Structures are given as structure tokens and as C-alpha cells.
MARVO-224209 format. One record per residue (C-alpha): residue in three letters; x negated, y negated, z; chain. Coordinates in Angstrom, 3 decimals. Each point is the difference from the previous one (the first is absolute). Example, Ala and Ser with C-alpha at 12.3 -4.5 7.8 and 13.67 -1.06 7.14 Angstrom:
<rec ALA,<-12.300,4.500,7.800>,A>
<rec SER,<-1.370,-3.440,-0.660>,A>
REM end
This chain:
<rec MET,<-0.006,-0.114,0.260>,A>
<rec ARG,<-1.361,-3.237,-0.872>,A>
<rec ARG,<-1.206,-1.562,3.296>,A>
<rec ILE,<1.230,-3.665,-0.043>,A>
<rec ALA,<-3.081,-2.241,1.217>,A>
<rec ILE,<0.408,-2.336,2.937>,A>
<rec ALA,<-2.037,-2.510,1.186>,A>
<rec THR,<-2.976,2.167,2.450>,A>
<rec VAL,<-3.247,-0.623,1.326>,A>
<rec VAL,<-3.326,2.372,0.490>,A>
<rec PHE,<-1.812,-1.201,3.432>,A>
<rec LEU,<-2.536,1.665,1.563>,A>
<rec LEU,<0.239,0.148,4.087>,A>
<rec ALA,<-2.407,0.026,2.781>,A>
<rec ALA,<-0.140,0.103,3.699>,A>
<rec GLY,<-0.257,-3.444,1.712>,A>
<rec CYS,<2.591,-2.901,1.132>,A>
<rec ALA,<-1.113,-3.134,0.263>,A>
<rec ALA,<0.200,-2.938,-2.085>,A>
<rec GLY,<-2.662,-1.066,-2.269>,A>
<rec SER,<0.959,-3.240,-0.844>,A>
<rec GLN,<1.147,-3.505,0.304>,A>
<rec ALA,<3.300,-0.245,-1.857>,A>
<rec ARG,<-0.041,-3.685,-2.273>,A>
<rec THR,<3.412,-1.828,0.371>,A>
<rec HIS,<1.788,-2.403,-2.498>,A>
<rec THR,<3.539,-1.578,0.937>,A>
<rec THR,<1.737,-1.592,-2.893>,A>
<rec GLY,<2.906,-1.933,0.401>,A>
<rec ASN,<3.244,1.892,-1.198>,A>
<rec GLY,<-0.692,2.523,2.541>,A>
<rec GLN,<-2.915,1.937,-0.690>,A>
<rec LYS,<-2.640,0.984,1.731>,A>
<rec ALA,<-2.832,2.315,-1.364>,A>
<rec ILE,<-2.651,2.185,1.269>,A>
<rec GLU,<-2.761,1.934,-0.920>,A>
<rec ALA,<0.526,3.384,1.014>,A>
<rec PRO,<-2.771,1.391,3.144>,A>
<rec ARG,<-2.476,2.706,-0.787>,A>
<rec PRO,<-0.978,2.116,2.732>,A>
<rec SER,<-3.245,-0.235,2.021>,A>
<rec GLY,<-3.268,0.443,-2.351>,A>
<rec VAL,<1.796,-0.534,-3.422>,A>
<rec ALA,<-1.715,-2.619,-2.113>,A>
<rec LYS,<2.060,-3.224,-1.927>,A>
<rec LYS,<-1.067,1.231,-2.918>,A>
<rec LYS,<1.601,3.643,0.471>,A>
<rec GLY,<3.346,-2.326,-0.299>,A>
<rec GLY,<3.072,2.038,0.628>,A>
<rec PHE,<3.633,0.447,-1.391>,A>
<rec VAL,<3.055,-0.125,2.017>,A>
<rec GLN,<2.878,2.121,-1.759>,A>
<rec GLN,<2.923,0.483,1.889>,A>
<rec VAL,<1.616,-2.285,3.178>,A>
<rec ALA,<2.926,0.422,2.251>,A>
<rec CYS,<0.546,-1.231,2.931>,A>
<rec ALA,<2.114,0.391,3.251>,A>
<rec THR,<0.489,-3.366,1.515>,A>
<rec ALA,<-1.463,-3.419,-1.528>,A>
<rec LYS,<-3.335,0.645,1.574>,A>
<rec SER,<-0.237,3.912,0.346>,A>
<rec CYS,<-0.803,0.883,-3.483>,A>
<rec ALA,<-2.169,2.585,-1.657>,A>
<rec ALA,<-1.552,0.894,-3.334>,A>
<rec THR,<-1.979,2.244,-2.283>,A>
<rec GLY,<-2.686,-0.275,-2.572>,A>
<rec GLU,<-3.693,0.004,0.003>,A>
<rec TRP,<0.527,0.511,3.590>,A>
<rec LEU,<2.155,0.342,2.652>,A>
<rec TYR,<1.981,-3.211,1.549>,A>
<rec THR,<1.516,-1.000,2.962>,A>
<rec GLU,<1.496,-3.136,1.241>,A>
<rec GLN,<0.638,-0.845,4.104>,A>
<rec ALA,<1.867,-3.550,0.704>,A>
<rec GLY,<-1.718,-0.576,-3.245>,A>
<rec ASN,<-3.024,0.571,0.015>,A>
<rec TRP,<-1.735,2.596,-2.390>,A>
<rec LYS,<-2.392,2.517,0.189>,A>
<rec ALA,<-1.113,2.755,-2.480>,A>
<rec VAL,<-1.098,3.423,1.634>,A>
<rec LYS,<-0.983,3.340,-1.064>,A>
<rec VAL,<1.674,3.895,0.597>,A>
<rec PRO,<-1.899,2.852,-0.608>,A>
<rec LEU,<-0.380,1.713,-2.696>,A>
<rec LEU,<1.356,3.828,-0.674>,A>
<rec ALA,<-2.430,2.425,-0.120>,A>
<rec HIS,<-1.015,1.062,-3.199>,A>
<rec ALA,<3.389,-2.045,-1.632>,A>
<rec GLY,<-1.249,-2.150,-1.812>,A>
<rec GLY,<1.010,-3.954,-0.218>,A>
<rec LEU,<3.189,-0.963,1.536>,A>
<rec ASN,<2.615,-1.561,-2.285>,A>
<rec LEU,<2.911,-1.467,2.397>,A>
<rec ARG,<3.138,-0.528,-2.345>,A>
<rec SER,<2.343,-1.256,2.601>,A>
<rec LEU,<0.774,-1.935,3.367>,A>
<rec ALA,<2.862,-0.406,2.242>,A>
<rec CYS,<-0.017,-2.358,3.522>,A>
<rec PRO,<2.984,1.524,2.121>,A>
<rec THR,<-1.693,-2.153,2.666>,A>
<rec ALA,<-2.816,-2.246,1.034>,A>
<rec GLY,<-3.246,1.039,-0.127>,A>
<rec GLY,<1.952,3.745,-0.848>,A>
<rec CYS,<-0.727,0.149,-3.884>,A>
<rec GLU,<0.144,3.548,-1.732>,A>
<rec ALA,<-1.988,0.545,-3.476>,A>
<rec VAL,<0.183,2.936,-2.457>,A>
<rec GLY,<-2.440,1.642,-3.351>,A>
<rec MET,<-1.853,1.991,-0.850>,A>
<rec ALA,<-4.216,0.980,1.221>,A>
<rec GLY,<-1.923,1.100,-3.159>,A>
<rec LEU,<2.497,2.412,-2.340>,A>
<rec GLN,<0.391,2.249,2.559>,A>
<rec HIS,<1.998,-1.330,2.990>,A>
<rec ALA,<2.866,-1.706,1.680>,A>
<rec VAL,<-0.804,-2.430,2.509>,A>
<rec HIS,<1.653,-2.300,2.299>,A>
<rec ALA,<-1.502,-3.506,1.467>,A>
<rec ARG,<1.497,-0.974,3.645>,A>
<rec GLN,<-0.884,-2.918,1.500>,A>
<rec ASN,<-0.464,-0.848,3.703>,A>
<rec GLY,<-0.353,-3.399,0.718>,A>
<rec ARG,<-3.530,-0.843,-2.198>,A>
<rec ARG,<-0.632,3.427,-0.283>,A>
<rec TRP,<0.808,2.659,-2.736>,A>
<rec THR,<0.280,3.212,-0.114>,A>
<rec LEU,<-0.083,2.498,-2.774>,A>
<rec GLY,<1.755,3.392,0.159>,A>
<rec GLU,<0.823,2.613,-2.640>,A>
<rec ILE,<2.942,1.304,-1.083>,A>
<rec VAL,<1.222,3.828,-0.612>,A>
<rec LEU,<0.599,1.098,-3.615>,A>
<rec PRO,<3.118,2.216,-0.674>,A>
<rec SER,<-1.465,3.326,-0.599>,A>
<rec ALA,<1.018,-0.043,-3.719>,A>
<rec ALA,<-2.337,-2.727,-0.662>,A>
<rec LYS,<-3.435,1.087,-2.480>,A>
<rec PRO,<-2.917,0.922,3.205>,A>
<rec ILE,<-2.860,-2.123,-0.114>,A>
<rec ASP,<-2.135,0.879,-2.410>,A>
<rec PRO,<-2.087,-2.911,-1.433>,A>
<rec PRO,<-0.052,-1.975,-2.398>,A>
<rec GLY,<3.661,1.665,-0.539>,A>
<rec GLY,<2.050,0.487,3.364>,A>
<rec PRO,<3.876,-2.177,0.904>,A>
<rec ALA,<-0.049,-2.708,-0.680>,A>
<rec PRO,<1.863,-1.857,2.302>,A>
<rec THR,<1.056,-3.167,-0.371>,A>
<rec LEU,<1.880,-1.281,2.962>,A>
<rec SER,<1.468,-3.883,-2.033>,A>
<rec SER,<2.773,-0.905,2.455>,A>
<rec ILE,<0.589,-0.465,3.885>,A>
<rec SER,<2.478,-1.487,2.531>,A>
<rec CYS,<0.529,0.147,3.193>,A>
<rec ALA,<3.401,-0.601,2.086>,A>
<rec SER,<-1.659,-0.922,3.350>,A>
<rec ALA,<-3.453,0.330,0.887>,A>
<rec GLY,<-1.013,3.928,0.016>,A>
<rec ASN,<2.431,1.420,-2.132>,A>
<rec CYS,<-0.611,-0.803,-3.772>,A>
<rec VAL,<0.142,1.993,-3.185>,A>
<rec ALA,<-1.766,0.003,-3.070>,A>
<rec VAL,<0.406,1.421,-3.488>,A>
<rec GLY,<-2.297,1.622,-2.529>,A>
<rec GLY,<-0.929,2.366,-2.051>,A>
<rec TYR,<-2.611,2.911,-0.682>,A>
<rec ASP,<-0.963,2.583,-1.965>,A>
<rec ALA,<0.858,3.716,0.313>,A>
<rec SER,<-1.069,3.225,-0.303>,A>
<rec ASP,<2.796,0.509,-3.071>,A>
<rec ARG,<-1.708,-2.957,-2.370>,A>
<rec THR,<3.211,-2.462,1.171>,A>
<rec THR,<0.207,-3.002,1.619>,A>
<rec HIS,<1.529,0.566,3.061>,A>
<rec PRO,<2.017,-3.159,2.735>,A>
<rec LEU,<-1.516,-0.708,3.111>,A>
<rec LEU,<1.776,-1.115,3.360>,A>
<rec VAL,<-1.991,-0.252,2.932>,A>
<rec THR,<2.183,-1.424,3.543>,A>
<rec GLU,<-2.404,-1.205,3.149>,A>
<rec SER,<2.391,-0.061,2.665>,A>
<rec GLY,<-1.210,-1.354,3.590>,A>
<rec GLY,<-3.206,-0.915,-1.164>,A>
<rec THR,<-0.800,3.602,-1.023>,A>
<rec TRP,<-0.191,1.282,-4.034>,A>
<rec GLY,<1.396,2.404,-1.382>,A>
<rec ALA,<-1.123,2.978,-2.547>,A>
<rec GLY,<1.186,-1.297,-3.809>,A>
<rec VAL,<3.608,1.843,-1.244>,A>
<rec ASP,<1.227,-0.212,-3.091>,A>
<rec ALA,<2.410,-1.876,-1.339>,A>
<rec GLN,<3.081,1.600,-1.969>,A>
<rec LEU,<0.343,-1.040,-3.553>,A>
<rec PRO,<2.994,-0.472,-2.252>,A>
<rec PRO,<1.505,3.679,-0.729>,A>
<rec ASN,<-1.362,-0.896,-3.523>,A>
<rec ALA,<-3.319,-0.639,0.629>,A>
<rec ALA,<-2.922,1.864,-2.017>,A>
<rec THR,<-1.797,2.563,2.023>,A>
<rec THR,<-1.778,1.802,-2.542>,A>
<rec PRO,<-2.052,-1.569,-2.374>,A>
<rec ASP,<0.967,-0.640,-3.610>,A>
<rec PRO,<-1.732,0.989,-2.432>,A>
<rec ASN,<-0.680,-2.621,-1.731>,A>
<rec PHE,<-0.439,-3.100,2.284>,A>
<rec GLY,<-0.769,1.872,3.291>,A>
<rec ASP,<1.768,-2.282,2.552>,A>
<rec ALA,<1.832,0.890,2.180>,A>
<rec GLY,<1.761,-0.317,3.303>,A>
<rec GLY,<-0.075,-3.419,1.527>,A>
<rec GLU,<-1.422,-2.504,2.851>,A>
<rec LEU,<1.378,-2.937,2.293>,A>
<rec SER,<-1.086,-3.717,-0.396>,A>
<rec PHE,<1.419,-1.788,2.661>,A>
<rec VAL,<1.941,0.023,3.471>,A>
<rec ALA,<1.559,-1.745,2.023>,A>
<rec CYS,<1.072,0.612,3.619>,A>
<rec PRO,<2.481,-2.758,1.297>,A>
<rec ALA,<1.577,2.129,2.747>,A>
<rec ALA,<-1.337,2.526,1.837>,A>
<rec GLY,<0.806,3.592,-1.638>,A>
<rec ARG,<1.142,-1.691,-2.775>,A>
<rec CYS,<-2.228,-0.915,-3.000>,A>
<rec THR,<0.072,0.050,-3.534>,A>
<rec ALA,<-2.426,0.739,-2.634>,A>
<rec VAL,<-0.638,-0.219,-3.357>,A>
<rec GLY,<-2.283,1.852,-3.212>,A>
<rec THR,<-0.138,1.184,-2.852>,A>
<rec TYR,<0.806,3.709,-0.890>,A>
<rec VAL,<-0.574,2.141,-3.747>,A>
<rec ASN,<3.206,0.760,-1.138>,A>
<rec ALA,<0.555,3.356,-1.810>,A>
<rec ASP,<3.691,-0.905,-1.323>,A>
<rec ALA,<-1.355,-2.729,-1.769>,A>
<rec SER,<-3.280,0.930,-2.337>,A>
<rec PHE,<-2.602,0.310,3.184>,A>
<rec GLY,<0.443,-3.734,0.347>,A>
<rec ASP,<-0.996,-2.288,3.162>,A>
<rec TYR,<3.599,-1.208,1.379>,A>
<rec PRO,<0.620,-1.832,3.667>,A>
<rec TRP,<1.396,1.491,2.900>,A>
<rec VAL,<1.055,-0.461,3.334>,A>
<rec ALA,<0.437,1.372,3.533>,A>
<rec ASP,<1.622,-0.722,3.595>,A>
<rec GLU,<-0.864,0.981,3.263>,A>
<rec SER,<2.866,0.239,2.344>,A>
<rec GLY,<-0.215,0.974,4.268>,A>
<rec GLY,<-3.414,0.213,-1.351>,A>
<rec GLN,<0.872,3.144,-2.429>,A>
<rec TRP,<-0.629,-0.546,-3.644>,A>
<rec ALA,<2.290,0.194,-2.949>,A>
<rec PRO,<-1.275,1.802,-2.580>,A>
<rec GLY,<-1.002,-2.240,-3.018>,A>
<rec ALA,<2.534,-0.932,-2.448>,A>
<rec GLU,<-0.959,-2.233,-3.566>,A>
<rec ALA,<0.736,-3.435,-0.207>,A>
<rec SER,<1.489,-1.016,-3.507>,A>
<rec LEU,<-2.044,-2.214,-1.878>,A>
<rec PRO,<1.972,-3.315,-1.944>,A>
<rec ALA,<2.470,1.084,-3.014>,A>
<rec ASP,<-1.824,-1.264,-2.098>,A>
<rec ALA,<-3.443,2.300,1.051>,A>
<rec SER,<-1.911,1.963,-2.925>,A>
<rec ILE,<1.129,3.283,-0.361>,A>
<rec SER,<-1.590,3.449,-1.505>,A>
<rec GLY,<-0.226,-0.612,-3.039>,A>
<rec ASP,<-0.499,-3.541,-0.738>,A>
<rec LEU,<-3.183,-0.951,1.875>,A>
<rec THR,<-2.625,-2.021,-0.984>,A>
<rec ASN,<-2.616,0.469,2.853>,A>
<rec GLY,<0.216,4.575,0.630>,A>
<rec PRO,<2.589,1.269,1.683>,A>
<rec SER,<0.472,-2.435,3.433>,A>
<rec PRO,<2.354,-2.810,-0.286>,A>
<rec PHE,<-0.504,-0.399,3.945>,A>
<rec PHE,<-3.704,-2.389,0.807>,A>
<rec GLY,<0.631,0.551,3.748>,A>
<rec PHE,<0.849,-2.156,3.001>,A>
<rec THR,<-2.380,-3.031,0.518>,A>
<rec GLY,<2.402,-0.948,3.105>,A>
<rec PHE,<2.282,1.331,2.750>,A>
<rec SER,<1.849,-2.210,2.648>,A>
<rec CYS,<1.850,1.585,2.342>,A>
<rec GLN,<2.370,-2.997,2.204>,A>
<rec SER,<1.906,2.224,2.391>,A>
<rec ALA,<0.786,3.850,-0.267>,A>
<rec GLY,<1.635,0.804,-3.369>,A>
<rec ASN,<-0.523,-2.951,-1.108>,A>
<rec CYS,<-2.933,0.175,-2.418>,A>
<rec THR,<-1.406,-1.689,-3.367>,A>
<rec ALA,<-2.775,1.372,-1.997>,A>
<rec VAL,<-1.307,-1.776,-3.124>,A>
<rec GLY,<-1.978,1.984,-2.820>,A>
<rec GLY,<-0.320,0.569,-3.918>,A>
<rec TYR,<1.135,1.875,-2.723>,A>
<rec GLU,<0.280,-0.400,-3.196>,A>
<rec ASN,<3.349,-0.712,-2.710>,A>
<rec LYS,<1.427,1.875,-2.993>,A>
<rec GLN,<-1.558,-3.091,-2.065>,A>
<rec GLY,<-3.243,1.005,1.640>,A>
<rec ALA,<-1.352,-3.069,1.693>,A>
<rec GLU,<-1.122,-0.087,3.704>,A>
<rec GLU,<2.902,-0.941,2.736>,A>
<rec GLY,<0.877,-0.887,3.780>,A>
<rec LEU,<1.356,3.193,1.720>,A>
<rec ILE,<2.342,-1.674,3.465>,A>
<rec LEU,<1.710,2.694,1.636>,A>
<rec ARG,<2.366,-0.914,3.047>,A>
<rec GLU,<1.181,2.368,3.009>,A>
<rec ARG,<3.150,-1.399,2.034>,A>
<rec ASP,<1.064,2.019,2.827>,A>
<rec GLY,<-2.267,2.638,-0.584>,A>
<rec VAL,<1.448,0.799,-3.762>,A>
<rec TRP,<-2.084,-1.199,-2.104>,A>
<rec SER,<1.247,-1.154,-3.888>,A>
<rec GLN,<-1.369,-0.359,-3.452>,A>
<rec GLY,<-2.731,-1.952,-0.945>,A>
<rec VAL,<0.092,-2.821,-1.829>,A>
<rec ARG,<-2.142,-2.157,-2.325>,A>
<rec ALA,<-1.705,-2.502,1.797>,A>
<rec PRO,<0.924,-3.417,-2.006>,A>
<rec LEU,<-3.269,-2.305,-1.520>,A>
<rec PRO,<-0.046,-3.584,-0.388>,A>
<rec PRO,<1.458,-2.132,-3.425>,A>
<rec LYS,<-2.228,-0.169,-2.437>,A>
<rec ALA,<-1.756,3.522,1.399>,A>
<rec VAL,<0.195,2.842,-2.768>,A>
<rec PRO,<-0.253,3.926,0.303>,A>
<rec ASN,<-3.800,1.634,0.456>,A>
<rec THR,<-0.730,2.736,-1.820>,A>
<rec GLU,<-3.513,0.048,-0.005>,A>
<rec PRO,<-0.620,3.362,-0.410>,A>
<rec ASN,<-1.584,2.445,2.579>,A>
<rec GLU,<0.012,-2.419,1.919>,A>
<rec PHE,<2.316,1.711,2.963>,A>
<rec ASN,<0.349,-2.422,2.183>,A>
<rec SER,<2.518,-1.439,2.641>,A>
<rec PRO,<0.657,-3.747,-0.585>,A>
<rec LEU,<1.325,0.106,3.971>,A>
<rec THR,<-2.450,0.218,2.464>,A>
<rec SER,<1.183,-0.597,3.241>,A>
<rec VAL,<3.782,-0.693,1.762>,A>
<rec ALA,<1.252,-0.763,3.539>,A>
<rec CYS,<3.086,-0.448,1.442>,A>
<rec GLY,<0.677,-3.118,2.620>,A>
<rec ALA,<3.775,1.978,0.620>,A>
<rec PRO,<2.201,2.342,-2.012>,A>
<rec ASP,<0.713,-1.078,-3.048>,A>
<rec ASP,<-2.777,-3.141,-0.097>,A>
<rec CYS,<-2.819,0.767,-1.406>,A>
<rec ALA,<-3.040,-0.716,-1.777>,A>
<rec THR,<-2.041,1.331,-2.430>,A>
<rec VAL,<-3.287,-1.125,-2.177>,A>
<rec GLY,<-1.997,0.678,-2.847>,A>
<rec TRP,<-0.629,-0.868,-3.694>,A>
<rec TYR,<1.889,-0.859,-3.729>,A>
<rec VAL,<-1.191,-0.528,-2.857>,A>
<rec LEU,<1.192,-2.527,-2.574>,A>
<rec GLY,<-1.825,1.254,-3.378>,A>
<rec GLY,<-2.945,-0.718,-1.978>,A>
<rec LEU,<-3.182,1.281,1.444>,A>
<rec GLY,<2.096,1.870,2.941>,A>
<rec THR,<-1.312,-2.439,3.300>,A>
<rec ARG,<1.064,0.660,3.046>,A>
<rec HIS,<2.389,-2.053,1.503>,A>
<rec GLY,<1.462,-0.402,3.242>,A>
<rec LEU,<3.389,1.746,1.220>,A>
<rec LEU,<1.807,-0.722,2.958>,A>
<rec LEU,<3.757,1.802,0.356>,A>
<rec ARG,<2.380,-1.076,3.033>,A>
<rec GLU,<3.103,2.391,1.153>,A>
<rec ARG,<3.046,-1.789,1.362>,A>
<rec ALA,<3.329,2.242,0.972>,A>
<rec GLY,<-1.670,3.142,-2.556>,A>
<rec THR,<-0.986,-2.381,-2.702>,A>
<rec TRP,<-3.288,-1.134,-1.480>,A>
<rec LYS,<-1.021,-2.794,-1.743>,A>
<rec ALA,<-3.436,-1.101,-1.530>,A>
<rec SER,<-2.443,-3.051,-0.062>,A>
<rec ALA,<-3.416,-0.292,-1.200>,A>
<rec LEU,<-2.416,-1.165,2.540>,A>
<rec ALA,<-1.251,-3.300,-0.599>,A>
<rec LEU,<-3.560,-0.463,0.450>,A>
<rec PRO,<-1.602,-2.876,2.280>,A>
<rec PRO,<-0.191,-3.456,-2.008>,A>
<rec LYS,<-3.106,0.018,-2.748>,A>
<rec ALA,<-0.059,3.481,-0.189>,A>
<rec LYS,<-0.800,2.781,-2.406>,A>
<rec ALA,<0.559,3.519,-0.045>,A>
<rec PRO,<-1.722,1.156,-3.797>,A>
<rec GLY,<-1.312,2.688,2.360>,A>
<rec GLY,<3.648,1.402,0.642>,A>
<rec VAL,<1.958,-0.644,3.781>,A>
<rec PHE,<-0.496,3.562,2.110>,A>
<rec LEU,<3.124,-0.506,3.365>,A>
<rec THR,<-1.578,2.889,2.079>,A>
<rec SER,<2.487,-0.287,3.319>,A>
<rec VAL,<2.910,-1.511,1.113>,A>
<rec ALA,<1.584,-0.124,3.498>,A>
<rec CYS,<3.223,-0.898,1.986>,A>
<rec PRO,<0.274,-0.766,3.226>,A>
<rec SER,<3.105,-1.493,0.090>,A>
<rec ARG,<3.411,-0.245,-2.764>,A>
<rec GLY,<-1.387,-2.129,-2.725>,A>
<rec ASN,<-3.047,-1.053,1.414>,A>
<rec CYS,<-3.053,2.113,-2.037>,A>
<rec VAL,<-3.875,-0.023,-0.978>,A>
<rec ALA,<-1.521,1.129,-2.785>,A>
<rec VAL,<-3.753,-0.409,-0.559>,A>
<rec GLY,<-2.600,1.277,-3.065>,A>
<rec TYR,<-1.852,-1.488,-2.185>,A>
<rec TYR,<-0.866,-1.968,-3.950>,A>
<rec GLY,<-2.648,0.241,-2.273>,A>
<rec ASN,<-1.498,-2.933,-1.688>,A>
<rec ARG,<-3.186,0.043,-2.480>,A>
<rec GLY,<-1.119,3.032,1.454>,A>
<rec LYS,<0.369,-0.906,4.335>,A>
<rec THR,<2.750,0.313,1.845>,A>
<rec ARG,<2.074,-1.592,2.779>,A>
<rec GLY,<2.456,0.991,2.943>,A>
<rec ILE,<3.561,-1.244,0.254>,A>
<rec VAL,<2.543,-0.473,2.039>,A>
<rec VAL,<3.923,-0.488,-0.493>,A>
<rec ARG,<2.431,0.178,2.811>,A>
<rec GLU,<4.147,0.681,-0.575>,A>
<rec HIS,<1.617,-2.440,2.220>,A>
<rec ALA,<3.561,0.241,0.981>,A>
<rec GLY,<0.539,2.127,-3.283>,A>
<rec LYS,<-1.693,-2.383,-2.519>,A>
<rec TRP,<-3.852,1.123,-1.033>,A>
<rec GLY,<-2.308,-3.468,-0.059>,A>
<rec ARG,<-3.019,-0.757,-2.085>,A>
<rec ALA,<-2.516,2.049,0.581>,A>
<rec VAL,<-3.689,-1.501,1.900>,A>
<rec ASP,<-3.195,0.958,-0.664>,A>
<rec ALA,<-1.777,2.345,2.993>,A>
<rec ALA,<-2.171,-2.009,2.598>,A>
<rec LEU,<-3.502,0.656,0.219>,A>
<rec PRO,<-2.606,0.647,3.169>,A>
<rec LYS,<-2.373,-3.406,0.490>,A>
<rec GLY,<-3.087,0.914,-2.192>,A>
<rec ALA,<2.152,1.558,-2.986>,A>
<rec ALA,<-1.636,0.515,-3.440>,A>
<rec PRO,<2.118,-3.065,-2.087>,A>
<rec ALA,<2.107,0.930,-2.039>,A>
<rec SER,<-1.665,0.129,-3.221>,A>
<rec LYS,<-1.799,3.060,1.380>,A>
<rec GLN,<2.594,0.811,2.409>,A>
<rec HIS,<1.843,3.561,-0.107>,A>
<rec THR,<3.157,0.083,2.934>,A>
<rec PHE,<2.243,3.102,-0.663>,A>
<rec LEU,<2.627,0.455,3.374>,A>
<rec ASN,<1.271,3.299,-0.077>,A>
<rec SER,<2.559,0.546,3.322>,A>
<rec VAL,<2.361,-2.346,1.533>,A>
<rec SER,<1.507,0.818,3.507>,A>
<rec CYS,<2.472,-2.496,2.054>,A>
<rec PRO,<0.745,1.356,3.479>,A>
<rec SER,<2.112,-2.937,0.325>,A>
<rec ALA,<1.899,-2.188,-1.892>,A>
<rec SER,<-2.425,-3.116,0.659>,A>
<rec SER,<-3.635,1.845,-0.789>,A>
<rec CYS,<-1.646,2.112,-2.079>,A>
<rec THR,<-3.214,1.546,-0.674>,A>
<rec ALA,<-1.590,1.096,-3.157>,A>
<rec GLY,<-2.780,1.561,-1.141>,A>
<rec GLY,<-2.884,0.800,-3.036>,A>
<rec TYR,<-3.013,-1.766,-0.821>,A>
<rec TYR,<-1.906,-2.646,-1.142>,A>
<rec ALA,<-3.854,-1.005,-1.432>,A>
<rec ASP,<-2.460,-1.916,1.754>,A>
<rec GLY,<-2.015,-2.940,-0.299>,A>
<rec SER,<-2.669,2.642,-0.661>,A>
<rec GLY,<2.377,2.053,-2.400>,A>
<rec HIS,<0.427,2.708,2.752>,A>
<rec THR,<3.639,1.416,0.564>,A>
<rec GLN,<1.137,0.054,3.057>,A>
<rec GLY,<3.522,0.687,1.637>,A>
<rec LEU,<2.365,-2.695,0.306>,A>
<rec LEU,<3.206,-0.281,2.365>,A>
<rec LEU,<2.405,-2.339,-0.189>,A>
<rec ASN,<2.681,-1.162,2.670>,A>
<rec LEU,<2.672,-1.938,-1.208>,A>
<rec ARG,<2.009,-1.854,1.883>,A>
<rec LEU,<3.742,-0.397,-1.024>,A>
<rec ARG,<1.953,-3.731,0.225>,A>
REM end
């Protein structure tokens, strides 16, 4: 099956816990405070760094993954290292959750053989391995189970669920569910695929099975997960599926319906799979979720997919609307979802971000969507004054701390350089984007490379974003951006 690309980071971690760099900060008049992410003790400045994902429990208690593990306490950031698993290889943390201040959790993989979890306790992090189901391929480098834990959600501290997939001995991909209860992680189990899932590899495509991409747990014992599976009834193509937990028990997976204009077997231009995978997921309450991704329509164009669950019932997916003058994107073999992230401030009050094209060279433009009472409306991102983006606009993450109030981040390209951007939805209306503030000593705009990868909003008045930028010496440094919403 096609493994959907999710932004990932591979970074090596060694023992140690002290911060080794002084934060450089810069505050602007538009509520942005830029901080150079710290480095652990003994790490030279030229080593640089980056921040990949941020999660916050409160306005001054956040954590982040990236080149290192970063923790914030009372507004003070420090970088730490954690031990590696013996003989496991580099650590790749894919997802981070912070159910309580100083008690964040992350999941991912170590090397190509091991599924792992990392737990924060104040400034310290500990690493543990997840036991895979007995059906997993044996560890036999360079082969093996190649487990992926791509998403984690926590209903409360010490009570989390992580999902992903692994390669099994039967030469198929199995969806993986792992549960933490009372601070103890159990062994991984297989999620039950939809009844029409291919369980034997197809002789032509070699695909079978499925995996889970995202999970959300708005209440204890009430989680929902979404993923991709190989549909034996549809030419072994990739299709979306969903699974719900109630009372601590997971129901069998069910196929999610693509929009009516989705490609079917026989009219596909990009192979047998109309579904490109999920790229975002949000559950405001149990049984009320929104998932976004991408699919190919019957004319061979890439479309944004929006799937909604209300009161425990999933409806047929809908095509994401586009701004005026947008044209179909028919770039062959691109397989990219036009939507990249989704967040909900309340049921039926969500926002999603992504991209669209106007034609010609196919340059990407920023796409902003908002939902009100189940109806979605599209608008084009307005760049900062005098900004130009011939290299395209890339919106990477959105967070919605309350109804009608969201913050999205990303970056745009101009003449081989990039600038980070922040755009806010206030009272249901998207405003103009602003350039991300940079710490003191940053390279000038003519030599700047800034990327914002993630944003988290623990309250309606505060958000934290993470990414990286170029300092005055040309080194890449981690960037932490505190946003005060007025």
C-alpha cells in the first residue's frame, strides 16, 4: 500500500539534561516573541537545530520535538537529551501530546525495528519500547517489522492511545493500536480492518492490509482513529477507514465514503488508488470529529477531502471548496493532498488549511477554509504587505482554541529564500498573514530561510509555534514563537 508521507524528523539523542545555550529573544508590536531554541549542554552553536512539533498544556508549559527534546516551564525553555535504546538506531518521534503541565508524551520509532514512547517528567525524559504483536516480522536488519507510530492522543495524564502500522510476517501491513493506562504502556494490538480489506498481497500491486494515521481521545475510553487500507473490492486501491472506541472497546473498522466525484476503478490516472491519505484530524468531543486528506476525482485532478463524524455517525466525504479563480491541479503522479491540517474550536466550527493553484506554472497559493454549522467556505491567504511568493505558499499547521478563533502557520518562498508566516482567524474571519518574528542576530531577509512547522494554542489568548531559521552566521537554529492574541 502507498505509505502517506507525514512530516517526520530523525534525530539522535544521547544522555544528558542541562541546557547549553542562552536564548536570544525578540518581541514585536504584533504580539510575537521569537526565541532561539536552546541547545543541550556541550552542543556547539554551529550544530544548530530545529523544532518540528509543539504541544502545550498551558500558556507557559509546552514541549517540542526536533533536533532535541525541548521543554518549557514558567516560560523558560531548555533542551534535553534522553538515552538511546541499545542497538536501536536514531530516534524518530512522530507525534507529541501534553495532557498536563510537565507530563507530555511522544511516540515514534527507533531505527527501522522498534516502536518507542518518550515520557516527560518535568525537565527529564525517559524512553521505552512498545512490544509489537506476535504477527510482526522478526527483527532481522536490514529487514524487520518497520513499525510506525504516527499519532498519539491523551484523555488525561498517563492515559493515552497511539496508532500506526507495522510490517507483518504475512507480507502485509497491519494497523497498530497501543494503549497507556495509569502510566503503563501495554503491548501493541492489531486494529480490526474493514471486512473488505485485502488480507493477501495482490500479485500485480503487492499491496494488502492497512494502517492508522491519526487518533484523538476527547474522553477516557472514547477515542476515534482514521487511516488507509487496501480495498480488495476496488482493484486493491487505497481507501479511507475509521474506527471508534466506546467504553474502552474498539469496534471493527469501517470504510469511509469518498465524495461522489471520486475516481473509481477504470478511470484513474494515478494508479489504482483514489485516496491520497489523511493529513489532519480533530475531535472536539466524543463522536464528533473531522478528518482531512486528499483524493483524485474522475477528471484526474487532486481534491481536498473533508470527512465528518457527528454524534458517532460518519457521513460521506465532501470535496473541499476552493477560492474563486482556482483551477484543477492535474499534476501527474504528485499524490499530494491539497489540505494539510485541521482543527476545531467547537463541533461544526472548524478550520483547515492547505493550498490551491491558479494555473500556469502551478504555483501553490495559501488556502484557508472555515466551517460554520456544517458548511465550509474557502478563502485565499493574503500575504503580508509587499510580500511576493513565486516559490509558493505552504501552510503547515492550524490550531483553534475557541469557536471562530484559529491560528495557522507556514512559510512562503521568494527567490530561493523562505519566510515564516502567521495568519489568524478572529471572530470567524481570516485576516492578512504577517511575517514571523525572528530572534536577535537572525540573518537579513535577503539571506533568510525560515520555516514554521507546528502551532499549539492552549488558550484563546496564547499560542506557541515552532520551526527553524538562519542566524547571522548562516547556521540553522531552532525557532520558538510565542503568540499573544489580542
